[in-house]
N, C-alpha and C positions, 0 to 999 in steps of 0.2 A: 257517741261514736265520733271518732275524729274525722274531720273533713279531709278528704284526699287532697293532697297537694297537686297542683297543676304541673305537668311535666313540660318543661320548655326545651324544645329541640332546636339546636342551632346547627346550621350547616355551613361548611366552608367549601368554597369552590376548589375542585381538584387542582393541584399544581401541574402546569403544562410541562411535558417532557418533549424536547425536540428530537427529531429523528434524522439521521444522516443516511441517505440511500446509497448503497454501494454497488448496485447492479451494473453501472456503466464502467466500473474499474475493477475493484478488488474481487467482486463476485466471479467474473469470468476469468480473471487472473488465477484465482484459487481453484476453480472448478474445471476450466477449459483451457488451461495453459496460455491464457491471454490471447487467444486466437480470434476472438469475435471481431468482425469487421465493423467499420463505422456505419455502413449501410444497414447492417442488421441491428445496430443500436438505435439508429435514428427514429425508427417507427414508434418507440415508446416515449420519445422525448416530450411530446406535447402533454401527455398524461403525467409524466414525472414533474414537469414544470408547474402543473396546476394542482398537484396532490397535497401541497402544504408542508413539504419537508423543510427542516431547518437548513440543510445543505444537501448538495448532490455531489458525491465524489465521482469524478469522470476522467481524470487524467493523472499522469505521474506513475510512480511505481514502475512496473515492467511494461506499461503500455507504449511508452515512447520507443523502447527497444523493439518490441514486437511489431509495431507499425512499419518500421523500415526494414526489419530483418525478414519478416514472414508475409506481410500484407501489401508491400509496395505502396504504402500510404504515407503521406506527410503528417506527422503527429501534430504539427501546428495547424494544419487544415482541420484535423479532427477537433482540436480545441475551439477554433473559430466556428465550426459547424455547431458544436454544442452551445456556444454562446448565442448564436443566432436562433437556434431552436428552443432554447430555454431562457428567454429574456428576463424572467422573473425570479429564477432560482439563484441561490448563492452557489456558485461552482467552486469545487474544492479539489485540491490535488495533494498527492503525497510526494514530499521532497526529502531526499536523503542528506540534508544539511550540506556540508562542504563537498559531499560526493555528487550533489545535484541528482541526476538520474543515471549517472554512470557508475563505475566501479573503482574510481580513484578519487583522490582529493584534487580540487581545482583551485587555482589561484583566485584571490578575492575579486578581481575585476571580472572574471568569468562568471562567478556567482552573482555579482551585481547585475550583469547584463542578462543572465538567464532569468532571474527573478523579474527584472523590469519588462523583458519581452513577454514573459508569461502573463504578467498583469496587463500589458498592452493588448494581448490577444484574448483577454476575457476572464482570466482567473481572479477569484475573489478571496478564497481562503487557502492558505498554505499550511498544511500539516507538516511541520519540520521535525525530523527525527535523526538520530545518529545511532549506528549499530553498536557503539561502545557506551552509549549514554554519557559521552564526554561533553559537558556543556561548551567547551572551547570549540568543538566542531559544529555547534549550533548557532553560536553567537553572531557570526557575520551574516549567515543566511537570514536569521531573524531580523537583523538590522536592515537588510536589503528589502525584506517584505514591508517593514514599517516605512522605509524611505519611499517605496512605491505606493504608499497609502492604502495598503491592503491588510487583511486580517492575518495575523501571525499566530498560529496555534503551536505552542511548544509541546513536545511529545516525550512521554516517558515510556520506554520499551520495557514491558513487564517480563520478568523472568524469575526463576527460583534458584537460589543457591545459598550456601552458608553465609554469604556476605550481603545478601539482599534483604532489606528490612523495610517495614513501613516508614520508619523514621528517615531512612535513606531516600525513599521515594518522595516524601514530603520536602526534604531538603532540595532535591532536584527540582521539584515544582517551584520552590521559592527562587531558585537560580533562574529558571525560565521566566518567571514573572518579573524578576529584576531586569531581564533582557527586553522587557516590553511585551511579553506574551499577552495576547488578547483573550486567550483561552488555553486550557490545558487538556491534553488527551492522554489517557491511560491506555496504551496500545498493547493488547494481548494477541500477538501474532501466531502463537502456537496452541491456543485454547488451554492455557495453564491456569488461568485466573479462576479460582474456586470462589463460591459465594462469600465465605467469611472474609478472606483477604480483600475481595472487592469492596465489601462494606468498610473494612478497617481503613484501607488506603484512601478511598474517596472521603470518608468521614473525617479523617485526619487532615486532608487537604482543605476541605470546606471549613473546618474549625479554625484553621490558621488563615486561610485566604478565601473567606466566605463569599466575596463579591465576584470571584473569578469563575467563569463558566467552565465546567468540567465535562468533557466528553469521554465515553468509554467505548473502546473498540475491542470486540472479541470475535475469534473464530469459533466454530462449533464442533471441531473435530473430536473432542473428548466427550461430548454429550452433556456437559455440566453448565455451560456458560449462559444459557438463558436464565437459569436461576441466579447466576452471578449478576446479570443485568438488572434483575429485580432488586437484589440486595444493594447494588450500586445506586439505584434510584432512591431507595429508602435512606441511603446515607447522604443523599443530596445531589447526585449526578444530574446534570442539566440536559445532556444530549446522549442518545444511544445510537450506535451504528448497527444497521440491519441491512438485509438484502431481500428483495421481493421473493415470495415463496417459491416461484418457479425456478429461481436461481439461488438456492440456499442449501444449508446443511452440509454434511460431509466436511471436507476441509474448508468449506466456505463459511457462511455466517448464519446467524439466527434469522428466521423469516420475519420480514417486516410486519405482516398481518398478524402473526402469532404474538409478537411483542405488543402490538396495539391491543389485542384481545387480552393478553396477560394483565394489562393495567386496568381492565374493566372492573369496576366495583372497588377499586382502591382509591387512595387519596391522590392518585396521579392519573394523567390522561395524555395520550398522544393524539392530537387533533389532525388526523389525516382523512382525506376524502376516500371513502371505501369504494366508490364506483371507479375512481381513478386507479386505485390499487388493483382492483380486479382486471382492469384493462391492461395495466402494465404486466401483470402476471400472465394474462392470456397471450400477450405478445411473445414473451420469452418462453412460454410453454411450446409455442409453435417453432420458435427459432432454435432452441437448445438442441433438438435432435440432429440438426445439421452439423453439429460439432461433436458427435458421439465418439469419434476416434480420439479426441483429446480429453475425454472425460477422465477425471480422477476415479480410481476404483475404491478409494477409502470412503467408508461410511462413518463408523465410530472407531476410534483408536485410543483406548485409555493407556496404552503403553507409552504414550507421549509424556505422561507424568514422570516416567522413569528416564526415558531417553532425551526428552525435551526437543525432539526433532520435528519441526514443522513439516506439513505434508509436502510442500514444494521441495524442501531440502531432501526428504526421503526419496522422492521420485528422481531427483538429480543424482543421488548416490546410486540408486538402482541402475540408472542409465550408464553411469561410469563403469560399474561393475560388469554389466552386460558387454560393454565394449571391450573389456579386458578378459572376457570369457570366465568371469568369476561371480556369476549370479548367485552361487551358493554361499557367498561370503557376506550376505546382507546382515545376518544376525550378528556376526563378529564385528562388522563395521558399526552397527548400532550400539554395541557394547563399548566400542572404542571412542565414540563421539563424546560422551561425558568425561572420559579420561583426558582427551585432547582439550576440551573446553576448560577443565580445571587447570591444566598446564598454562593455558592462555589467560588465566585470571578471571574466569567465569564471565566472559562477554555474553550478552543476550544473543540468541541465535536468530538473526534477522539479516536480510540482505545488506551488505555483502558478507558479514561475518559467518552466517550460516553456511554459505557455499565454501568459504575458506576453511572453516573447521571441519566440515564434512569431507572435503577433498583430502585434507591431511589425514583424517581417520582412515579413508580408503587406502592411502599410501602406506600408512602404518601397518595395516592388515596385510597388504599385498607384498610389501618389501621389507618389513621389519620396522621397529620403533625408530622413527625419524631418520631412517637410513636414506630416505629421500625427502626433502622438504621443499614445498612450493615456495616461490618467491613471496607470494601474498601471505602465507602463514609466517614466514620469517619476518615480514614487515609487521604483522600483528604482534609478534613476540618482542620486537624491538621498539614498539611505540609509534610506528609510522601510520597507524590508523587511529591513534589517540590513546589516552590512558585507559587501562583496564580496571574493572571494579575491584579486583583483588591483586596482590602481588603475583607476578608470573613465576613459573618454575625456573629457577636459576640455571639448572643444567640444560634445559631446553633453550633458554636464552643464549647460552654459550654456543650451542649447536647452530642456532640461527645466525649468530655473528660469523661463524666459520662458513656456513652455507652461502651467505649473502655478501660477505665481505663488507658489511655495514656495521656501524656502531649504534647502540641504543640512543634514543632521544627522549627528552621529557618536555619538549616545547610543543605548542600547537603545530601539528604537521604542516598545515598550509603556510606557516611562517617561513618554511624553508623553500617554498616554491618561488621561482623567479617569475616576473611578468610573462604571460604567455598569449595574451589575446592577439597581438599583432602577428605572431607566428602562426597561430591557428587560422587567422583570416587569410594570410598569404597562402598557406597550404591548401585550405579549402578552395580558394580562388583558382587554383590550378586544375581542379577536378572537372571532368566532363559532366555537364548537367548542372553545375553550381549556378544558382539563380541570382547571386549577388546580394542576398539578404543576410541580415544578422542572424535570423533564424537558421539558415543553412550553416552558418559558421558554428552555431551552437550544436546543431546535429552532428557535424563533423567532430566537434570537441568531445561529445559524449561517446561516439562510436565510430572512430576513424575508418576502419576497414569496411564496416557495414554501410556507412554513409557513402563511401565511394561507389559501391555497387548500386545503392539506392538512387543516388543522383543520376547515374547513367541510364537507369530504367524507369525513372519517375514518369516520364512522358507517356508511358504505356498505360498509366492509370492504376487504381487499386486492383489487387488480385486476391479475391476472397479464397480462403482455404476450406470453406464450408462445403459440405456435400449437398447436392441438389436433392430435395425430397421428391418422392413419387407424387405425381400430379393427382389432385383430388378429382373425383368423378365430376363430370360437367353438371353444373346447376345453373339455374336462371341468373343467379347473381354473379356468375363468373365474369361476365362482360365488364363488370365494374372494377375488376381487379387488374386494371391496365398498369403498365409500367409508368412510373412518374420520374421526373428529374428534379434535382435541386442544385442550383448553382450557388457556390459560395465565392464571393469576390473579396479580394484583399490587396490593396496597394497595386491595383491595375491588373492583377492576375486572377483568373477564375478557374475554379475546380468544379466539375459537374459530377454529381453522384447519380447513379441509376438505382432507383428504389423499386423493388419488385415485391408487392404485397403478397403474403402467403394466403393460399386458399384455406 
């Protein structure tokens, strides 16, 4: 009888996968129209700081606009507050390349100053993207981040069209790495990234640029993207974007805790502190109902695979149609969006291209094909937002020339901009409530009309738009839930927040 051979079992430690927590920025932007106040975000910061995240996205995107437009908050104070409350975390922001956080291109000096001030105020990682995926619109912002000594994350906006291929995305990754990108993000803003393309694209990037950290960002609207995250990890992705469970799903993102559990028993692990995650989720479970009137009604929408309309873009179009007494035209507009996008050369639908294409689709349905053309859509057709992924419809280009009295361009749009910093500083300095800081000049540069109103009302302090919840029945512990204050000082100025714990 043969002697049985000894079985030798070897084990390999699971590969650690980093997690970027989105609850302080993209989660409430996607679920609650970016209305959550700094005070309501602060209560979770200590647990977020100690949970073990790779990074914490907390600024940029629409939060800057929302702070001054709806909340009477200074966005720079919000950033400094997060820096003070999360001293151990890598703070991350979303930056629209040459658009910064506004909706137009800015001259290079403005880009330099904005990035420098963001770094000075506490930002660590800059996720830099462009709505057209035009590398020329990313290059200067990326260089500014590197000059500030911070982490530049080059971003690929994922979309689907006849001209978008795995090879094209790998080529763009290479261009971003050549610009000095410290990492690459595959950004799926509409939940279009299915599992197999996620695997194919990440695998191809890692095969060519293996040492480069790859992050994957997905929304959850279509219901397929948690599987896409797993396939991306199997392909070599290093970091996944998630949001704590109490602020997840729908047009938001996949739940942090679910992704951690998904990796259990695999060759991968996300090493986060489960007690801290529970505390973070408990905080937002209490906070979220205060913003119920801003809640997105979308749960799962697989129609996005056809229309490619992100949730925020859909709600914006619905609002436009209601204001025109044409709410019954939603389906017609949704059918028109892909037609307009094709004419524009298949740009990804992300801010600001999503708003521009969506508005033109509304106009086409209401007034006839290109009978009225927005100035922004004309600019997209003529190259003023950058190069499109595919050739634009020549007939619509001609209409854009006539509508705008402009000629097409093929240079980097910012190359046509004259120096503007001194003019912006002079104009901002004339406004009531201007505090003399470079941060205030930048706020004016981003949103001139909104900034004027904000500066004049800033002294009144933040104004939350959240609804007060019904008081809990009195209990013995209620006495411990006293109001607290937090003072944030910067360059001789102090802002005090009133923090009211929830029962």
